[in-house]
C-alpha positions in Angstrom: 7.7 3.9 4.6 5.7 1.1 3.1 2.7 0.5 -0.5 -1.5 -2.0 -3.2 -3.2 -5.0 -2.8 -3.7 -10.4 -4.5 -5.0 -8.1 -5.1 -3.1 -3.9 -3.9 -1.6 -2.4 -1.6 -1.0 -0.2 -0.2 -2.8 -2.2 -0.9 -0.5 -6.5 0.6 3.1 -6.9 1.8 5.5 -6.0 -0.8 9.1 -6.9 -1.4 11.5 -4.4 -2.9 13.0 -5.3 -6.3 10.8 -8.4 -6.5 11.8 -10.0 -3.2 8.6 -11.2 -1.4 8.2 -10.1 2.2 6.2 -11.7 5.0 2.8 -13.4 4.4 -0.2 -11.1 4.2 -2.2 -10.2 7.3 -5.9 -10.4 7.7 -8.4 -13.3 7.7 -9.0 -14.6 4.2 -12.5 -14.4 2.7 -14.9 -17.3 3.2 -15.9 -19.5 0.3 -19.3 -17.7 0.2 -17.5 -14.3 -0.1 -15.2 -15.6 -2.8 -18.3 -16.8 -4.7 -19.9 -13.4 -4.2 -17.0 -11.4 -5.7 -17.9 -10.0 -9.1 -15.8 -9.0 -12.1 -16.0 -5.3 -12.8 -14.6 -1.8 -12.3 -14.0 -0.8 -8.7 -12.8 2.4 -7.0 -11.3 2.7 -3.5 -13.3 3.8 -0.5 -10.7 6.4 0.6 -12.1 6.7 4.1 -11.4 3.0 4.7 -8.2 2.4 2.8 -4.9 2.8 4.6 -1.2 2.1 4.1 0.8 1.6 7.2 4.6 1.8 7.3 7.0 0.6 9.9 10.8 1.2 10.4 13.3 0.2 13.1 14.1 3.1 15.4 17.8 2.9 16.3 17.4 -0.9 16.4 15.5 -0.6 19.7 11.9 -0.7 18.6 9.6 -0.5 15.5 8.1 2.9 14.8 5.1 3.3 12.5 2.7 5.7 10.9 0.1 5.5 8.1 -1.2 7.2 5.0 -4.9 7.6 4.3 -7.2 9.0 1.7 -5.9 6.5 -0.8 -7.6 6.8 -4.2 -7.5 4.5 -7.2 -9.3 1.9 -9.2 -9.3 -1.9 -9.8 -10.4 -3.7 -12.9 -11.1 -7.1 -11.5 -11.5 -10.3 -13.6 -12.4 -13.1 -11.3 -12.1 -15.8 -13.9 -8.7 -14.7 -15.2 -7.0 -12.8 -12.4 -4.0 -12.1 -14.6 -6.3 -9.8 -16.7 -7.0 -7.6 -13.6 -5.3 -4.2 -13.2 -4.7 -2.0 -10.2 -3.8 1.7 -10.1 -3.7 3.5 -6.7 -2.4 6.9 -5.5 -1.3 7.6 -1.9 -1.1 11.2 -0.8 2.1 11.6 1.3 0.6 14.7 3.0 -2.1 12.5 4.5 0.6 11.1 6.8 -0.5 10.3 10.4 1.8 9.4 13.2 1.6 9.2 17.0 3.8 12.2 17.4 2.8 15.5 15.7 6.5 16.5 16.1 7.5 13.6 13.9 4.9 14.4 11.3 6.3 17.9 11.1 9.8 16.5 10.8 8.9 14.2 7.9 7.1 16.9 5.9 9.0 20.1 6.8 11.3 21.9 4.3 15.0 21.5 4.4 16.9 23.7 6.8 18.8 26.7 5.4 17.7 26.0 1.8 18.9 22.4 1.9 17.1 19.3 0.9 14.3 18.1 3.2 15.3 15.2 5.5 12.4 13.1 4.2 9.6 14.3 2.0 9.3 18.0 2.5 6.1 20.1 2.8 4.8 19.6 -0.7 5.5 16.0 -1.3 4.2 14.4 -4.5 1.7 11.5 -4.0 3.0 8.0 -4.3 1.5 5.8 -7.0 1.4 2.0 -7.6 0.5 0.6 -11.0 0.3 -3.1 -11.4 2.0 -4.9 -14.3 1.2 -8.5 -13.5 -1.1 -10.3 -11.0 -0.6 -13.9 -10.3 -3.0 -16.0 -8.2 -1.1 -17.9 -5.4 -4.1 -19.5 -3.6 -7.9 -19.4 -3.3 -7.8 -16.0 -1.7 -4.3 -14.8 -2.3 -2.2 -13.3 -5.1 1.1 -11.7 -5.8 0.9 -8.3 -7.5 3.9 -7.0 -9.4 4.0 -3.4 -10.4 5.8 -0.1 -10.4 5.9 2.1 -7.3 6.6 5.8 -7.8 7.8 7.4 -4.6 9.7 10.7 -4.1 10.0 11.0 -7.8 11.7 7.6 -8.3 10.0 4.6 -9.9 11.0 1.1 -9.0 9.5 -2.4 -9.3 7.6 -3.7 -6.2 5.7 -6.9 -5.5 2.8 -7.0 -3.1 1.5 -10.2 -1.4 -2.3 -9.7 -1.2 -5.2 -11.5 0.5 -8.8 -11.2 -0.4 -10.6 -10.7 2.9 -14.3 -10.1 2.2 -17.1 -9.2 -0.2 -20.7 -8.1 0.0 -23.0 -5.1 0.2 -21.8 -2.3 2.5 -24.6 -2.1 5.2 -24.5 1.7 5.1 -24.0 2.7 1.5 -25.3 -0.5 0.0 -22.4 -0.5 -2.4 -21.0 -3.8 -3.5 -17.6 -3.9 -1.7 -14.4 -6.0 -1.8 -11.8 -6.0 0.9 -8.1 -6.8 0.7 -5.0 -6.7 2.8 -1.4 -6.6 1.6 2.2 -6.5 2.7 5.4 -5.4 1.1 8.9 -4.2 1.9 10.8 -1.4 0.2 14.3 0.0 0.7 13.8 3.7 1.2 17.3 4.7 0.0 16.4 3.3 -3.4 13.8 6.0 -3.6 16.2 8.8 -2.6 15.0 8.8 1.1 18.3 8.2 2.8 18.3 10.5 5.8 19.7 8.9 9.0 19.7 5.5 7.2 22.4 4.2 9.6 20.1 4.8 12.5 16.6 4.4 11.2 16.2 1.2 9.1 16.6 1.4 5.3 14.0 -1.3 5.0 10.4 -0.2 5.4 7.6 -2.6 5.9 4.2 -1.7 4.4 0.9 -3.1 5.4 -2.2 -2.3 3.4 -5.9 -2.5 4.2 -8.1 -1.6 1.2 -11.8 -1.4 0.4 -13.0 -1.2 -3.2 -16.6 -0.3 -4.3 -18.1 -1.6 -7.5 -19.2 1.1 -10.0 
């Protein structure tokens, strides 16, 4: 499965062990939106923040699902992006997939008292905490940090794109939007069921909204 955003994401494309994945998706913010972005303390809009994961199914086709209800905060310094900090939590039990049968398979207990195939029914949330943010362009950045997943913590880098800023027309909250991409190797997090058939590499795609407090 894939996780935060040049800023997160859950949430930018990430590369496992510091290897950068594909370039981030999503149209970058306009110059006016860049100028409108303000330094400050932001929290996620959980209803509009998602982390999508994709794996190769038997080498035939990609299969994907997503995690929602992502919560976290961003301390943004627009003048010195390196001073910014990101901390987000992704509830694994918010998993959504096309097939309900697959959802049950990913979250069910192990059979006959054995270990679960994937996460199990009471999976701990995943968490990404940034350690370094480096601007790579007018609207892009690379976010290095630590991802804790399935009880294992490993370094991950997220390629993030700033995609918009302004007042939410419904809530009136000052909002920032980001996309991100990353790639992790699931066996490095102890998730190695059927790794010969279902790809070990997991691509993550993040769409995140943050509201200024």
